[in-house]
N, C-alpha and C positions, 0 to 999 in steps of 0.2 A: 250654737248651731254653726257648723262650718259653712263658709261661703261656697255656693255652688257655681260652677262655670257653665254658662249656656253654650250649646253647640253653636258653632259659627253658622250664620244664616247662609243659605244657598246663594250662589252668585246671581241667580235670576229665576224667573217663573218659566213654566213650560213654553209660553209663547215668545220667549226670548227677552221679555222686558225685565228690567231690574226689580228686585223685590222692594227696594226702597225708592220707588219712583215718586214723582211729585204728588200723585194722588195718595199714596200710602203715607207720605210725610204729612200731608194735610190731615189725613184721617188720624194719625197719631197725635198731631197737635191739638185737634179738636177733642179727642178722647182724653188727652192728658189734663185738660181743663175740667172735664166732667166725666170721670170713668164710669159712672152709672148711666150714662146716656144710652137710650135704647138704639137698637140698630136702625129702626125706622127714622129716628131723629138724626142720627149720623148720616143716613142716606139723604135725607132732606137737605141737611147743611152742605153736603158734598155734591148735591145735584146728581145722585146716582140711584139705582134701584136697591132695595133692601137686600135681595139675594147677592148682588154684586159686592156690597159692603160686607155682608156676612162671610162671603168667600175670602175676601181680602183679610178680614180679621182672623179667620181660621188659619190662613197661610202664615200670617205674622206670628200667631201663637205657636204653630207647629215648628216654625223656623227658630223660635226662641227670641224673636225681637220683642214680643210682648211676653214678659215673664209672669205677669199676674196683675191683679187689680187690688189696690190697697186702700185701707181705711186711713184717713188723715185725721188724727185726734189732736186737739189743742192741749198740750200738757198743763197749761195754766188752769184750764177748766177742770182738770183732775186734781187740782190742788198742788201742782208742781210748777210754780211760776219762775223758778230759777233754772236757767239753762247755761251749761258751761261746756266748753271744749277742753278736754284734758289730754295733754301729751304725756306719755310715760316712757322713761328711759329705764329699761329693766336692769337689775343687777345681774351678775354672772349666774347663769343657769335658771333664770327666772322667767324666761320667755313664755313657756307653756303655762306657767302658773298664772301669769297676768291674763292670758287669753281665757283660761278656765274661770278665773274670778269674774272677769267682765261678762262672760256668758251667764253666770249665776246671779248677777245683780240686776234687779228690775229697774234700778235707776239708770242703767246704761242702755240707751236706745240704739247706739251705733258703736261699732268697734272696728277700726281699720288698721291693718298692718301697714306701716309707712316706711319710706326710706329716710335716711339722715340719722342724726344722733339719737333721736327718739324713735322708738320702734312701733308705738301704738298711738292712735288718735281716737279718743272716745268722746261721744256726745252723751252728756249726763243731764238728767232732769231731776230736780229735788225741790222740796218745799221751802227750805231756808238755807242760808249760808252755813249754819251749823250742821245741817244735814249733808251739805257738800263736804264739809270737813270730815265727817264720819266716813263718807265714801272714799275720800282721798287717803285717810288713814289706813284703810284696808289695802290700798295699792302701795302705800309707802313701805309695807313689809317686803315688797318685791322689787322696788325701784324708786326712781325720783320722778315726781310729778310737776307739771307746769300747767296752770289753769288760766283760761280766758273766759270771762262771762259774756254771754250774748246780750247785747244792749238792744238791738233791733234786727229785723230781718228784711232788708229792702228788696232782696230777690229770694223768694221762697224756693224750696226744692222744686226742680222741674226736670223733665227728661232732656238729655243733652242733644244738641244738633237738630232740633226741630224748629220750623218756622212758627211764629206766633199766629194763632188762628184769629179770625176776626168775626 
């Protein structure tokens, strides 16, 4: 699936306030920790009314600031305890083939086009080192790979630029 680009958020709200004011930043920070939180609970935590929070959420969604609500699944719980980042330097004419292969492999959870000598950065989840070797062999038909195993994740994925909620 191709990455989609969100429309740029409007500069502000009709009342002249910034779309990403302090209240919306706090709202996003709280919501990022628990995306399934009800509007009523969000309102309670922010000290606002439910309708005011719902209106803010709607504006953030319509502006493309909130792109969606996602499920966070532990790969190890699915029998995929080995996580690796794989950099790929494509051979001549292999750029699109690597992107197509990454799209079709369920072991690849992320694929980024990057700058530098390597053109792709993939996040791969597999059951064993041997299974990783099989995935790497598929990419070696199209370029050179370099792998790094994830040993731990001291900072899990989080939205950029938000304050920590308390």
